[in-house]
N, C-alpha and C positions, 0 to 999 in steps of 0.2 A: 388824170391825177399826176401821172409821171411827167406829162408835158409841162405842167405848172412847176413841178419840183426841179426840172432840168433847164428851165428857161434862163439863159445867160449864165451858164455855169461852164466850168472847164470840161474837157472831154473825159477826163478820168472820173470826175464826179458824176457825169452823165452815165458812164458805163456802170458805176457802182449802183446808182439809183435804178437804172433800167434792169440791171442784173437781179437785184433784190425784188423789184416789182414783178419781173417775169417769172422768177422762181415761185413767188407766193401766189400770184394771181393768174397770169397768162397761161403758163404751162398746164396747170390742172384744168382750167376751163376749156382750153383748146383740145386737150386730150379727152376730156369728158364728152365733148360734142363730136369728136372724131370716132368715139365708140358708139354713142347713142344714135346719131343720125343714120349711119348705114344700117344699123340694126332695125331701126324703125322703118326705113324705106324698103329694105329687102325682106324683113321678117325673119331673117336668119341671124342667130346669135353669134355666128362666127364672122359675120361681115364687119363687125367693129374691131377686129383684131389689130388693125393698123394703129388704132389709138394706143394700144398697149406698147407698140414699138416706138411710137412718136414721143410719148411722155418722157422716157429716159433721155432721148436725144435732145429734146427741148430743155430738160433740166441741166444736162451737161453744157449745152450752149450758154444757158443763163449763168451757170456757175463760172464758166470761163470768162464771160463778160464781167462778172463781179471781181474775179481774181485779177484780171488784166487792169481793171479800173483801180483796184487797191495798189497794185504794183506801180502804176503810173502816178498815183497820188503820193506814194512814198518817195519815189524818185524825184518828183517835182519839189516836195518838201525838203528833201536833202539838198537839192540844188540851190534852193532859196537860202537855206541855212549856210551853205558853203559860200555863197556870194556875199552874205551878210558878214561872215567871218573874215573874208578877204578885204572887205571895204573898211570894216571897223576895227 
């Protein structure tokens, strides 16, 4: 889904789309499986503790992607407005 939304877009919009997509979908799913798979394989409920540490890390990375994309989009938009003002 995110591949189709980011096809032929600028890098800032790609970061915004991938940031939102990973915050809402990828991070929770990956963390869930990092908790459940080791617990199922070993039979020990403490084995899935890595998923508890990975989830906030993935969320922070996803939010940083979103914020950097927003900053890049704003800077690009201001640069376009500035170039239009100097031309016209």
